[in-house]
C-alpha positions in Angstrom: 0.0 0.0 0.0 2.8 2.5 0.9 4.5 1.7 -2.4 1.5 2.5 -4.4 0.9 5.7 -2.5 4.6 6.8 -3.1 4.3 5.9 -6.8 1.1 8.0 -7.1 2.7 11.0 -5.4 5.7 10.6 -7.7 3.5 10.6 -10.8 1.5 13.6 -9.5 4.7 15.6 -8.9 6.1 14.6 -12.3 3.0 15.9 -14.0 2.7 19.1 -12.0 6.4 20.0 -12.6 6.5 19.0 -16.3 6.7 21.6 -19.0 4.1 21.8 -21.8 6.1 19.8 -24.3 6.9 17.1 -21.7 3.1 16.8 -20.9 2.4 16.3 -24.6 5.0 13.5 -24.7 3.5 12.0 -21.5 0.1 12.0 -23.3 1.5 10.2 -26.3 3.2 7.7 -24.0 -0.1 6.9 -22.3 -1.9 6.5 -25.6 0.9 4.2 -26.9 0.9 2.2 -23.6 -2.9 1.7 -23.7 -2.9 0.7 -27.4 -0.1 -1.8 -26.8 -2.1 -3.2 -23.9 -5.2 -3.6 -26.1 -3.1 -5.2 -28.9 -1.5 -7.6 -26.4 -5.0 -8.6 -25.1 -6.4 -8.9 -28.7 -3.5 -11.3 -29.6 -4.0 -13.4 -26.5 -7.7 -13.6 -27.3 -7.1 -14.6 -30.9 -6.2 -18.2 -29.9 -8.5 -21.1 -29.7 -9.4 -20.3 -26.1 -11.3 -17.0 -26.4 -11.7 -15.3 -23.1 -14.7 -13.0 -23.0 -13.4 -11.2 -19.9 -10.7 -9.8 -22.1 -13.1 -8.0 -24.3 -14.0 -5.4 -21.7 -10.3 -4.9 -20.9 -9.5 -4.5 -24.6 -12.3 -1.9 -24.9 -11.2 0.0 -21.8 -7.6 0.3 -23.1 -8.8 1.6 -26.4 -11.2 4.0 -24.8 -8.4 5.3 -22.5 -6.3 5.9 -25.7 -9.3 7.8 -27.3 -9.6 9.9 -24.2 -5.9 10.8 -24.4 -6.2 11.8 -28.1 -9.3 13.9 -27.2 -7.1 15.6 -24.5 -4.5 16.2 -27.1 -7.1 17.7 -29.4 -8.5 20.2 -26.8 -5.0 21.3 -25.9 -4.3 22.5 -29.5 -3.7 26.3 -29.8 -5.1 27.4 -33.2 -4.0 31.0 -32.7 -0.3 30.2 -32.3 -0.3 26.8 -34.1 -2.0 27.8 -37.3 -2.0 25.3 -40.0 -0.1 22.7 -37.9 -2.8 22.8 -35.3 -5.5 22.4 -37.9 -3.6 19.4 -39.4 -3.1 17.8 -35.9 -6.8 18.3 -35.1 -7.8 16.6 -38.4 -5.3 13.7 -37.6 -6.5 13.4 -34.0 -10.1 13.3 -35.3 -9.2 10.5 -37.6 -7.3 8.7 -34.8 -10.5 8.6 -32.6 -12.7 7.5 -35.5 -10.3 4.7 -36.4 -10.0 3.6 -32.8 -13.8 3.7 -32.4 -14.3 1.4 -35.4 -11.4 -0.8 -34.5 -12.7 -1.2 -31.0 -16.2 -2.3 -32.2 -14.7 -4.8 -34.7 -11.7 -5.9 -32.6 -9.4 -4.9 -35.6 -5.8 -5.1 -34.4 -4.5 -3.8 -37.8 -6.3 -0.5 -37.3 -5.2 -0.2 -33.7 -1.6 -1.0 -34.8 -1.7 1.7 -37.5 -2.9 4.4 -35.1 -0.4 3.3 -32.5 2.4 3.6 -34.9 1.4 7.1 -36.0 1.0 8.2 -32.4 4.5 6.8 -31.7 5.8 8.7 -34.7 4.3 12.0 -33.6 5.8 11.4 -30.2 9.2 11.1 -31.8 8.7 14.3 -33.7 7.7 16.1 -30.4 10.8 14.8 -28.7 12.9 16.3 -31.4 11.2 19.6 -31.3 11.6 19.9 -27.6 15.2 19.0 -27.7 15.9 21.5 -30.5 13.9 24.2 -28.5 15.9 23.4 -25.4 19.2 23.6 -27.3 18.3 26.9 -28.9 17.3 28.3 -25.5 20.7 27.3 -24.1 22.7 28.9 -26.9 20.6 32.2 -27.1 22.2 35.3 -25.4 20.5 36.5 -22.4 18.2 39.4 -22.9 19.8 42.8 -22.2 23.4 41.6 -22.8 25.4 43.0 -25.6 27.8 40.7 -27.3 29.3 43.5 -29.4 31.8 44.3 -26.6 
């Protein structure tokens, strides 16, 4: 019990202290994790011994991923993000549609395709955050003249 409380406290602190970019990566990680879990359960349920109790677990994992994608959608800033935000919104809408249909039909190929795209987007965000951090480290402090 104490371990689970400590883990929950750590996770809460990690979320509260994370920057905006890191929060986006955490959301992508959560979506990938839930889709991996759904795929694992789908593959286990594909054998000769079908376990009906897994169906609810599969559905819950896909629904959690959909909730995360929805959270990514509502966090978009169309004013600053412009065309990129619009494109991400369209992509997230498609993700949720695909996941809804895949969940109803238990289509692991569709879940895998969305999972891979989310994972690729995560990688792009990691690169953007790393580049932004590097640019911030090399930028001259405001109010300092380098002219000498």
